[in-house]
C-alpha positions, 0 to 999 in steps of 0.5 A: 478523497478520490478526487485527490487520489486520482491519476488524473491529477498526476502529470508525467513531467512531474513524475519524471522530475520526482524520479530523478530527484529520488534516483529512480531509473527507467525499469526500476521495480518500486515496492512502496510503503505509505504512512507512519510506521508507529507500533502497529506496522511491522517494519522488520517483516516488511524489510525481510520481505524486501530482502527476499525480493532484492535477491530475486529482482536486481532492479527492486527498490523500496520507497518509504513515503513517511513522516518518520525519521529517515535515520531510524529506518536506515538503522533498521535496514542495516541489520538486514541483508539489504543494499542501502542503495535500494532504500529510498526514504522521503516525506511528502505533504498530503498534496504530494502523496498521490504523486509520490505514490504513483511511482509504485509498482506494488505497495506493501503494508504488514500490520500486527494481526491482533484481535482488534485489527479484525475490525480495522480498515487502513485508509491507505488501502483506498488511497493505493487502490485509487491510483491503480496500484496492487497491494501486498499485506497480511491476513487477519486485518479487517476484510483484507482477504475479501477485498484484496485477494478474492477481488483480485486486487492484491496478495496476502501472506499468512505467515511472516517467513521467507517461504511465504514471501517467496510464494508471493513474489512468485505470483508477482506476474499476476499482480502486474497483469491486473488492469489499473482501472479495475483497482481504481473501480474497486476503490470507488466501489468500496471507499468513495466518500459519497458512498460512505456518507450514504451508507452512514445516512441509511444506518442512521435512518434505520435506527431512527425508524426503529426508535420511533417504532 
């Protein structure tokens, strides 16, 4: 819903109030994760990425916008070389998600690259891009390479290790130089509800025509 996930719906004063509530300061670099973690999303690997990031950027914080149990995430954080003060875990209603997500500098999600995920398209991709936020994810997930890397909307790791993570961090300047409107345009081009309905309708019409013939 690109009417809901829109910067036009977000007020600056609301952002400032939320930053104060979440202890986010001017100049903080916010890496965000949106949604439940479950069994497909790789929490350990995302925390390892952030561990590399915090060593390079002293103002980095990891914002989890999730309905999952905060203590479960923090217990996992304690097993990593991560400052707990840099981790923010909060829940948000659907109405609130765009506001919370808008605090992101970059958003991340790593997904277990199984065979079935070759046909996967995470909903959060569209929601993040619609707010003009670049994405870091991993290869092997649907058309992520074409959509994000080739279109210049994000960066992808091919292996879950410190070498790949640092290589991505070295390219942050590229991500941060992307015009927000370009990312928003990609969301509207590839994920709008109206275009989705039209695409499905054209497929159904083609099937119906073929059956008649």
